[in-house]
C-alpha positions in Angstrom: 0.0 0.1 0.1 2.6 2.0 1.1 4.4 1.4 -2.5 0.9 2.7 -4.6 0.5 6.0 -2.9 4.5 6.7 -3.8 3.6 5.6 -7.1 0.3 7.3 -7.3 2.1 10.7 -5.7 4.6 10.3 -8.6 2.6 10.1 -11.3 0.2 13.2 -10.1 3.7 14.9 -9.9 4.2 14.3 -13.3 1.0 15.2 -14.2 0.8 18.3 -12.5 4.1 19.0 -14.2 3.2 18.4 -17.6 0.2 20.0 -17.3 1.9 23.4 -15.9 4.6 23.2 -18.6 2.0 23.1 -21.5 -0.7 25.5 -20.4 -0.1 29.5 -20.6 0.9 30.9 -17.4 -1.2 34.3 -16.9 -1.2 37.5 -15.0 -3.4 40.3 -15.3 -3.5 43.8 -13.9 -5.8 44.4 -10.7 -8.4 46.2 -13.0 -8.2 42.6 -14.9 -7.7 45.1 -18.1 -4.1 43.9 -18.8 -3.1 40.7 -19.4 0.7 39.0 -20.2 0.5 35.6 -21.4 3.8 33.4 -21.0 4.2 30.0 -22.6 6.9 27.6 -23.5 7.2 27.2 -27.4 9.1 24.3 -28.3 11.2 25.1 -25.5 11.6 28.9 -26.3 9.9 31.1 -23.3 7.4 33.7 -25.1 5.2 36.1 -23.7 2.2 38.3 -25.2 0.5 41.3 -24.0 -3.5 42.2 -24.5 -5.1 45.3 -23.0 -8.9 45.1 -23.2 -8.9 42.1 -25.1 -6.8 43.5 -27.6 -3.5 42.6 -28.9 -0.7 45.0 -27.7 2.2 43.0 -27.9 2.6 39.8 -30.0 4.1 36.6 -28.5 7.9 38.0 -28.3 10.9 36.1 -27.1 12.0 36.1 -23.7 15.5 34.3 -22.0 19.2 35.6 -22.1 22.9 33.8 -22.7 25.3 34.2 -20.2 29.1 32.8 -19.8 27.5 29.7 -17.7 24.5 28.6 -19.7 22.3 29.4 -22.6 18.6 30.4 -21.1 16.9 30.7 -24.8 16.3 27.1 -25.6 15.7 23.9 -24.3 13.7 25.5 -21.5 11.1 23.7 -19.2 8.8 24.8 -16.4 9.4 24.4 -12.8 7.1 26.4 -11.0 5.6 29.4 -10.2 3.9 31.6 -7.5 1.5 34.7 -7.1 1.3 37.4 -4.9 0.0 41.1 -4.6 2.7 43.8 -4.3 1.9 47.0 -2.6 3.6 50.1 -1.7 3.1 53.5 -1.0 6.1 56.3 -1.5 6.9 59.8 -1.8 9.0 61.4 -4.4 9.2 65.3 -5.0 11.6 65.2 -7.8 9.5 63.3 -10.5 5.7 64.4 -12.0 3.8 62.9 -8.7 4.7 63.6 -5.3 2.7 60.7 -3.5 2.2 57.5 -5.2 0.1 54.3 -4.4 1.1 51.4 -6.2 -0.5 48.2 -6.7 0.4 45.0 -8.5 -0.3 41.7 -9.1 3.0 39.6 -8.7 4.1 36.1 -11.1 7.3 34.8 -10.1 8.3 31.8 -12.7 10.9 29.8 -12.6 12.1 27.6 -15.6 15.4 25.5 -16.3 17.7 25.0 -19.0 19.1 21.9 -20.8 21.8 22.0 -18.2 19.5 21.9 -15.4 20.4 25.4 -14.5 17.5 28.0 -13.0 16.3 30.9 -14.5 13.5 32.9 -12.8 11.0 35.7 -14.1 9.4 38.1 -12.2 6.0 39.8 -13.9 4.5 42.9 -11.8 1.4 44.0 -13.8 -0.5 47.0 -12.3 -3.0 49.1 -14.1 -1.7 49.9 -17.6 2.0 49.0 -16.6 3.7 45.8 -17.1 7.4 45.7 -15.4 9.2 42.5 -15.5 13.1 41.1 -15.0 15.3 38.0 -14.7 16.7 36.5 -11.6 19.8 34.5 -11.7 20.4 32.0 -8.5 23.6 30.5 -7.8 24.0 27.2 -9.6 25.9 24.6 -7.6 29.5 26.5 -6.5 28.7 29.4 -9.1 28.5 32.1 -7.9 29.3 34.5 -10.7 28.7 34.9 -14.6 28.5 37.5 -17.2 25.1 38.3 -19.2 26.1 38.5 -22.9 23.2 39.0 -24.6 19.1 38.7 -24.4 16.3 37.4 -26.4 14.2 40.0 -24.8 12.1 41.4 -27.3 8.9 43.4 -28.4 7.1 42.1 -31.4 4.0 44.6 -32.3 0.9 43.8 -35.2 1.9 45.0 -38.6 -0.1 48.0 -38.4 2.1 49.7 -35.5 3.9 53.0 -36.0 6.8 54.3 -34.0 8.2 57.5 -32.4 11.9 56.2 -32.0 15.1 57.8 -31.0 18.3 56.2 -32.9 20.9 55.2 -30.7 24.2 57.0 -32.1 27.4 55.7 -33.3 29.9 55.4 -31.0 32.9 57.5 -30.6 31.6 60.5 -32.9 29.9 63.7 -32.9 31.8 66.6 -30.3 35.1 65.3 -29.4 34.0 61.4 -30.0 31.6 61.6 -27.1 28.8 59.9 -28.4 26.2 58.5 -27.9 24.8 61.0 -25.6 20.9 60.4 -26.6 21.0 63.3 -28.3 19.4 62.2 -31.6 15.6 63.5 -32.3 13.0 61.2 -32.3 11.2 60.8 -35.5 6.8 60.5 -35.5 4.8 58.0 -36.8 7.5 56.3 -38.6 7.0 52.8 -40.1 8.7 49.8 -38.0 10.1 48.7 -41.2 12.4 51.9 -41.5 16.0 51.2 -41.5 18.2 53.1 -39.4 20.9 55.3 -41.1 23.5 53.9 -38.5 22.6 50.1 -37.7 23.2 50.8 -34.0 19.3 50.2 -32.9 17.2 52.8 -31.0 17.1 54.3 -27.2 14.9 54.0 -24.3 12.1 55.2 -24.3 10.3 54.1 -27.4 6.9 54.5 -28.2 4.5 52.8 -30.3 1.3 54.0 -31.7 -0.7 50.3 -32.5 -3.7 51.8 -34.5 -6.8 51.7 -32.9 -5.5 49.5 -30.7 -3.5 52.1 -28.4 -0.5 53.4 -27.6 2.7 51.2 -25.8 5.8 52.8 -24.0 8.7 50.5 -23.4 11.9 51.2 -21.3 13.8 50.1 -18.5 14.5 51.3 -14.8 16.6 50.3 -12.0 19.8 50.0 -14.0 23.0 50.7 -11.1 26.4 50.0 -11.2 25.6 46.4 -11.2 24.4 46.5 -15.0 25.1 47.8 -18.3 22.2 50.3 -19.6 20.3 48.1 -23.0 18.4 49.8 -25.7 16.6 48.3 -28.7 17.8 46.9 -31.4 17.2 47.5 -35.1 13.8 45.6 -36.8 14.5 42.5 -37.4 13.1 40.3 -40.4 10.6 38.3 -37.7 9.6 41.5 -37.4 10.8 41.9 -33.5 13.1 44.7 -31.6 15.0 43.1 -29.0 17.1 44.4 -26.0 20.3 44.8 -27.1 23.5 45.5 -25.3 26.0 48.5 -25.9 28.5 48.9 -28.7 31.9 47.7 -27.8 33.7 50.6 -29.3 31.5 53.1 -27.1 34.2 54.5 -24.5 37.0 54.4 -26.9 36.6 50.4 -26.8 37.2 50.1 -23.1 35.2 48.1 -21.0 32.5 45.4 -20.9 29.3 45.1 -23.5 27.6 42.5 -21.1 27.0 42.5 -17.4 29.0 40.9 -14.5 26.9 39.3 -11.9 27.6 38.0 -8.6 25.0 35.4 -7.9 22.2 35.3 -7.0 21.6 38.3 -9.3 18.8 40.4 -11.0 18.6 42.7 -14.5 17.0 45.9 -14.4 13.6 45.8 -14.9 12.3 46.2 -18.5 8.7 48.0 -18.7 6.1 48.6 -20.9 3.1 50.9 -20.4 -0.1 50.3 -22.1 -3.1 52.7 -22.7 -6.0 53.1 -25.1 -4.9 56.6 -25.0 -1.9 58.7 -24.3 -2.8 59.4 -20.6 -1.3 56.3 -19.1 1.5 57.1 -21.5 1.8 60.5 -19.6 1.2 59.5 -16.3 2.9 56.5 -15.7 5.2 56.5 -12.2 6.4 52.9 -13.4 10.1 53.8 -13.8 9.9 54.7 -9.9 7.3 52.1 -8.7 9.7 49.0 -8.6 13.0 50.9 -7.6 13.9 51.8 -4.2 16.6 54.5 -2.6 20.1 53.0 -2.5 21.4 55.5 0.4 19.6 58.2 2.3 20.4 61.7 1.3 22.9 63.4 3.2 21.1 66.5 3.9 17.8 68.4 2.7 18.5 69.2 -0.9 17.0 71.9 -1.9 15.3 72.3 -5.9 14.5 75.7 -7.6 15.4 77.7 -11.0 18.9 78.3 -12.5 20.4 81.2 -14.7 22.9 80.3 -16.4 25.5 82.0 -19.1 26.9 79.8 -21.1 23.8 78.9 -23.2 23.2 82.4 -24.8 26.4 83.9 -23.9 28.6 80.8 -24.5 32.0 80.5 -23.7 33.6 83.8 -23.7 30.9 84.4 -20.6 33.3 82.5 -18.4 34.7 85.3 -16.5 34.5 86.8 -13.1 32.5 89.7 -14.5 29.7 87.8 -16.6 29.2 85.4 -13.8 28.0 88.2 -11.2 25.9 89.9 -13.6 24.3 86.5 -14.2 24.4 86.2 -10.3 22.5 89.5 -10.3 20.0 88.2 -12.8 19.0 85.1 -10.9 18.6 87.7 -7.7 16.3 89.9 -9.3 14.3 86.8 -10.7 14.4 85.3 -7.1 16.0 82.0 -8.6 18.1 79.9 -6.5 20.9 79.0 -8.4 23.5 80.1 -10.7 25.0 77.3 -12.8 29.0 78.2 -14.0 29.8 76.4 -16.7 32.8 74.9 -18.7 36.3 76.8 -18.5 35.7 78.0 -15.1 38.6 76.5 -13.6 40.6 78.4 -15.5 39.3 81.5 -16.6 37.9 82.2 -13.1 40.2 79.5 -11.2 39.4 78.0 -7.5 40.4 81.5 -5.5 38.2 83.9 -7.6 35.1 81.1 -7.4 35.2 81.2 -3.6 34.5 85.0 -4.0 31.8 84.3 -6.8 30.2 81.7 -4.4 30.2 84.4 -1.3 29.0 87.2 -3.4 26.1 85.0 -4.9 25.4 83.7 -1.5 25.1 86.9 0.2 22.4 87.9 -3.1 20.5 85.0 -1.8 21.7 82.5 -4.7 23.2 79.6 -4.7 26.4 78.1 -7.2 26.4 74.8 -9.3 29.5 74.0 -11.2 30.4 72.1 -14.3 32.8 69.3 -14.5 33.9 67.1 -17.2 33.2 63.2 -16.8 36.8 62.4 -18.0 38.9 60.9 -18.0 40.1 58.5 -20.8 36.5 58.0 -22.3 36.9 60.6 -25.1 38.8 63.3 -26.3 36.0 66.8 -24.8 38.9 69.2 -23.8 36.9 71.7 -21.7 37.9 71.7 -17.7 37.7 71.1 -15.2 38.7 67.4 -16.7 40.1 64.5 -14.8 38.1 65.5 -11.6 35.8 63.2 -11.8 36.7 59.7 -13.4 38.6 58.3 -10.1 37.5 58.3 -6.5 40.7 59.7 -5.2 40.8 63.0 -7.3 36.8 63.4 -7.4 36.8 63.2 -3.0 39.9 65.6 -3.3 37.5 67.9 -5.6 34.5 67.5 -3.7 35.6 68.1 -0.4 36.9 71.5 -1.6 33.4 71.9 -3.3 31.8 71.5 -0.1 33.9 73.5 2.0 33.8 76.4 -0.7 29.7 76.2 -0.3 29.0 75.0 -4.1 25.7 73.0 -3.8 25.7 70.7 -7.2 27.6 69.4 -9.8 26.6 69.4 -13.8 29.1 66.3 -15.3 28.9 66.2 -19.0 30.5 64.0 -21.6 29.8 60.4 -20.6 28.6 59.0 -23.7 28.4 55.5 -23.3 26.4 52.7 -21.6 28.5 50.2 -20.6 28.3 48.9 -16.9 31.5 50.4 -16.3 30.0 53.9 -17.0 27.0 53.2 -15.3 29.5 52.0 -12.1 31.0 55.7 -12.9 27.6 57.3 -12.8 27.0 55.8 -9.5 30.1 56.6 -7.8 29.9 60.2 -8.8 26.3 60.4 -7.6 27.3 58.5 -4.3 30.6 60.3 -3.5 28.9 63.8 -4.3 26.2 62.6 -1.3 28.6 62.1 0.7 29.5 65.9 0.6 26.3 67.4 -0.2 26.1 67.6 -3.5 23.5 67.0 -5.9 24.2 65.8 -9.2 22.6 66.8 -12.6 24.2 64.9 -15.6 24.7 66.4 -18.9 25.8 64.4 -22.4 24.4 61.3 -20.6 22.6 58.3 -20.6 18.9 58.2 -20.3 18.2 58.3 -16.3 16.2 54.7 -15.7 15.0 55.3 -11.8 17.4 57.7 -10.7 15.1 60.2 -9.4 14.6 57.9 -6.6 17.5 55.5 -6.6 19.6 58.3 -5.8 18.4 61.5 -3.5 21.1 63.5 -4.7 20.3 63.2 -8.6 18.5 66.3 -10.1 18.1 65.3 -13.5 19.9 64.2 -17.0 19.7 65.6 -20.5 19.3 62.8 -22.6 17.2 64.6 -25.4 18.0 67.2 -28.0 18.2 70.3 -25.7 18.7 73.9 -26.1 22.5 73.9 -26.9 21.4 72.5 -30.1 19.0 75.6 -30.5 22.1 77.9 -30.6 24.2 75.6 -32.6 21.9 74.2 -35.6 19.2 75.8 -38.1 17.4 72.6 -38.5 16.6 72.1 -34.7 15.6 75.9 -34.5 13.2 75.1 -37.4 11.9 72.1 -35.6 12.0 73.3 -32.3 8.2 73.4 -31.8 8.1 69.7 -33.2 10.4 68.0 -31.3 9.0 69.9 -28.0 5.9 68.0 -28.7 7.3 65.1 -28.2 9.2 65.3 -25.3 6.1 64.7 -22.8 4.8 61.4 -24.3 8.4 59.8 -24.8 11.5 61.3 -22.9 10.3 63.1 -20.2 7.4 60.8 -18.8 10.0 58.3 -18.3 13.0 60.4 -16.4 13.5 64.1 -15.4 15.0 66.5 -18.4 17.2 68.9 -18.0 16.2 70.8 -20.9 17.9 73.9 -20.3 15.2 76.3 -22.2 12.7 79.2 -21.8 14.5 81.4 -24.3 13.1 85.1 -24.0 15.7 86.5 -26.4 14.5 87.4 -30.2 17.8 85.9 -31.3 20.0 83.3 -29.6 23.0 85.4 -28.7 24.3 87.3 -26.8 23.4 90.7 -28.8 20.1 89.8 -29.4 19.9 90.7 -32.6 21.2 89.5 -36.5 21.6 85.8 -36.4 20.2 82.2 -34.4 16.1 83.8 -35.1 13.9 82.1 -32.6 11.2 80.5 -34.2 8.8 79.9 -31.6 6.8 82.6 -29.6 7.0 83.8 -26.3 4.3 82.1 -25.3 5.7 78.8 -26.6 8.7 79.2 -24.2 6.7 80.3 -20.9 4.9 76.9 -21.7 7.7 74.6 -21.8 8.5 75.8 -18.2 5.4 73.7 -17.3 5.7 71.2 -20.1 9.5 70.1 -19.2 9.5 68.5 -16.0 12.8 68.7 -14.0 13.7 69.5 -10.2 16.4 72.0 -11.3 16.0 74.1 -14.0 18.4 75.7 -16.1 16.4 78.2 -17.7 17.9 80.4 -20.7 16.9 84.0 -19.4 19.8 86.7 -19.8 20.3 89.8 -18.0 18.8 92.4 -21.1 15.7 90.3 -20.3 14.9 92.5 -17.5 14.3 95.4 -19.7 13.3 94.0 -23.1 10.7 91.1 -22.1 7.4 92.1 -21.0 6.9 92.4 -17.1 4.0 89.7 -16.8 6.6 87.0 -18.4 9.2 87.9 -16.1 6.4 87.6 -13.2 5.5 84.1 -14.5 9.3 82.8 -14.4 9.6 84.2 -11.1 6.6 82.1 -9.5 6.6 79.3 -12.1 7.7 76.2 -9.8 9.8 73.5 -10.9 8.2 70.7 -8.7 4.9 69.0 -9.2 3.0 67.4 -6.9 0.6 66.1 -9.6 0.6 65.6 -13.5 -2.1 65.2 -15.8 -2.6 64.4 -19.7 -5.2 66.6 -21.3 -4.8 66.8 -24.4 -2.3 66.3 -27.9 -0.7 63.9 -30.0 3.3 63.7 -30.3 5.0 65.5 -33.1 1.3 68.0 -33.6 0.4 69.6 -30.3 0.7 68.8 -26.5 -1.5 69.7 -23.5 -0.5 68.7 -20.1 -1.9 69.9 -16.2 0.5 70.1 -13.2 0.0 70.9 -9.8 2.2 72.3 -7.4 0.6 72.2 -4.2 -3.0 73.8 -4.6 -2.1 75.6 -7.7 -2.5 74.2 -11.2 -0.5 75.3 -14.1 -2.3 74.0 -17.9 0.4 74.4 -20.5 0.0 73.3 -24.2 2.4 74.0 -27.7 1.4 73.3 -31.1 4.1 72.2 -33.7 1.5 72.8 -37.1 1.6 75.2 -39.6 -1.6 76.8 -38.6 -3.4 77.7 -35.5 -5.3 75.0 -33.5 -8.8 75.7 -31.4 -9.2 73.2 -28.8 -12.1 72.4 -26.3 -10.5 71.4 -22.9 -12.0 70.1 -19.9 -10.1 71.3 -16.7 -12.1 70.2 -13.9 -9.7 70.9 -11.6 -9.7 74.7 -12.7 -14.1 74.9 -12.9 -15.6 78.2 -12.2 -12.5 79.6 -11.6 -10.8 83.0 -12.8 -7.8 82.4 -13.9 -4.6 84.2 -15.6 -4.5 83.0 -19.5 -1.2 83.4 -21.2 -1.5 83.2 -25.1 -0.1 84.4 -28.3 -2.5 86.3 -30.6 -2.4 85.5 -34.8 0.8 88.3 -34.8 2.3 85.8 -32.3 2.1 88.7 -29.7 2.0 87.1 -26.2 -0.2 88.7 -23.6 -1.7 88.0 -20.2 -5.0 88.4 -19.1 -7.9 86.9 -17.3 -10.2 84.1 -18.4 -13.2 82.2 -16.8 -13.6 78.6 -16.9 -17.1 76.8 -16.8 -18.4 75.6 -13.8 -18.5 72.6 -16.3 -14.4 73.0 -16.5 -14.6 73.7 -20.2 -12.7 76.2 -22.0 -11.7 77.1 -25.4 -8.0 77.5 -26.4 -6.3 78.7 -29.4 -3.1 77.6 -29.9 -1.1 80.0 -32.9 1.5 77.7 -35.0 4.9 77.6 -33.1 3.1 79.0 -30.3 1.8 78.1 -26.7 -0.6 79.2 -23.7 -0.5 78.6 -19.9 -3.5 79.1 -17.5 -3.1 78.9 -13.7 -5.0 79.9 -10.6 
């Protein structure tokens, strides 16, 4: 009888295992609208995504290859577990200050032909999917290198794309690419070939026809992994997760990821909606990560002036920086950023004097640094101060003693694990000295606002400096700007460095580099573009040549937000968002079209209120007047071509 029981138990175990290995594993969102199906197809792991019954991601590959084994073929199901993840947290640096995250979690474990296990964790919240791989230790193996991934995204054939190409390594200024500064192209076919065969950066937006929208990105990248991107569109119709080109950072460093086991990969995220509202409002990059250390001080966010953006290198002198300190003080801004070459043109002795002068005016100082090092040829100084631990700590000790509050660190140009370690080392050391860090010429921040408490933003976008250098970028300023709220800025803080009130983007404010957008457009971007410390492009002459109401707006507009809402828009055409700071709402919109557009907006947060209304007329002259929002929350707004508007209570 005993042996019969054991035999029956064995048979039942085999049957359960066979049933589990052949059936689909399914996980749905709390509201049951978003569903992920995972199954094995002839030993290969595959997943698919539906939203409200419509296909958003077709069956797509999962798996990875490591130096300790292949986890892309010959896979068998072992076990699964399901539970619920719930978390409340506050983060003042992102689009929403208080977040409640709830997700259903599926943890499924498989093994390869060599009997080595691999776990995949899916967390599905309303409109969002996050998944990652978890690698155990295998016997006496406690380290491995992940060499590549099969992880892919296959969309229905009618999908159009909103993608930015990964830049060729060791190209661009001083061989400092890739720096995530290539433009996005709207509504392109998936089959359109890239120019350089390098694939596409995160985030990546896909319009799945009438089914809706999908935003793909990654989060939780630290010194323990490399940053990844999307491959070119394959002959099989799949974009796969690709690792850094070995040629990045002058060919030095790895292209995969070295892991101590047990180890984890970053989270890959998929945000899904039948419209763009979930895309704009998602907090998934921050929901699934946690702070890696505590802040050493109470970091203060706010507005900054910087001379370099319009007055350029020649402004890196003592007298011009005094003028900009005075500008910041008059505008009631918190900071001045002193950019490249301050080390030679001003020097440390005079810098101490400038910091004291600024502090006496109620202004704090941020300083620029080169991240190099040996990664590229960027010559601007200070150099060789951030790339090694000993020099970095010496410099940061001096910075703290001098009273500097933060750094803008530039020219990284790579996504390798070694470069991720440099980012993290700079952030961690800076926190020890009470310094905030902004990255320029840099990669996309991947959950860093929450992971690193002194991180205050990254450029990682075709930003304001290219408006100075390129007529093509000036021609397309409005077009590019309407993309950012839906793509780049929705996954992370974006230090754009804009709001120009000069009519010409030169020191003389005349003759060349004519600005092609209205003042209303420029003011609107102060709300549309989110970064906790904003480097605004105002100049001393704006105190006399810009309308007083525009300066008053810049004095009071906040840089941190408690709530962000999608109102209307289409990437590449127009965008309208609402943001709340404490109990005050700001609604801003811009138009990239060649003709004016009339919008009927629903703004229940402003119902029945008399509001300030900043807008342009047909001659592109900007004015401020009062407007009343109907009790229903309805209001009509006309946005001029390359123009913008703001409503605030």
